[in-house]
C-alpha positions, 0 to 999 in steps of 0.5 A, a space after each residue: 448469500 449470508 453477507 447480502 442478507 446480514 451486511 450492507 454497504 455503509 455508503 447509504 449512510 455516509 454518502 453525504 459525508 467526507 469519507 477519505 480524510 487522509 491517505 493511509 500511512 505506513 506505521 510498520 515498514 516491511 521487515 524483509 527486502 523486496 530485492 535481495 543483494 544477490 538479485 540486485 548484483 545480477 541485474 546490474 551485472 556486477 562482478 561477484 566480489 564487491 566491497 562493503 562500500 559497494 554493498 551499501 551503495 547497492 542497498 541504497 540504490 535498491 531502496 531508491 528503486 523500490 521506493 520510486 515504484 511504490 510511490 509512483 504506482 501506489 502499490 506496496 511490495 513487501 508486507 507492511 502495516 498501515 493506519 488510516 484515519 477517516 471521518 466515517 466507516 469507509 466503503 473500501 480501501 484504496 490500496 492494492 493488492 493483498 489487503 488484510 483488515 486487521 481492525 476498525 476502531 472509532 470515536 463518537 467524540 474526537 476528544 475522547 481518550 480511548 477508541 472503541 473497537 468494532 466487533 470483527 463479526 460486524 464487518 467483512 472485507 472483500 477483495 473484488 478485483 485487482 484494485 477493487 475491494 469493499 467493506 460490508 457492515 452489519 445492519 446495526 452498525 448503520 446507527 453508529 455516528 462516528 466522529 472519526 474512524 481508525 482502520 489498521 490493515 496490512 498490504 503487500 506480499 509476505 514473500 518476495 517470490 510472490 511479487 509479479 514479474 511485471 512489477 519487477 521489470 520497471 523496478 529493474 529498469 529504475 535500479 539500472 537508471 539509479 545505478 548508472 546515474 548515481 553520480 549524475 544530475 536528474 534527467 529531464 526526459 521520461 525514463 524507460 522505467 516510468 513508461 513501464 509504470 504508466 499502466 499502474 499510475 494512480 494519477 489522483 495521488 501523484 
C-alpha cells in the first residue's frame, strides 16, 4: 500500500521518449563456475583420470555451453554485474532472473563529467514474476528530466546449486554436442539443446 501511495511508474512521464537505448552489458563477470569440472566429467562420462590438457579442453567446452545457453535465452546463470545506459528512468529491466538494483544515476546534460545518484529511498524494484519486474519512483522524481540514466544491477545466482534443473538439461545437451563435435564443422540441423531452449528464447535480441 505504501508503494501505491508514494511511488508511481515513470511510464506516464516517459512514454513518448526512447527508454531502451541499449542492452545491459556485463561489467563484472561471475567469479564462480556454473558447471564444475567434476560435474562436466560425469555428464560426459569421462574416466576419472584426465590430463591437464583434457581439463583445459573440458573447461573450454563448458564455457562454450554456458555461453551458448546465456546468449540464446538471455538468462544469466551465475551472479554478475551489469551496466545499462538508457535515455530516461526505466520502468523495468528486461533481464531475468534474480535482478537486484544496485544503483541508479543520471545526468541532466550528457556532457557533464559526473553522475548524480538517485537516492535509494526514491525508487523501489519489484520482481513481479519469472520474467516480469518493475521500478516504481517517488512522485518528486517525475520532475527530473535526465539526458541519460545509468542503472547498475546484479543478475544470476550466487550459488550453482540454485540453477534450475530445466536450465541444466539444455546446457548438458549443448556440452555433449560441443564435446562430441569438438573437431568437426558446424552442423546445419537444429540440435536437441536448441529445441530445449526454444521456450526461453528472447526472439527480439537473437
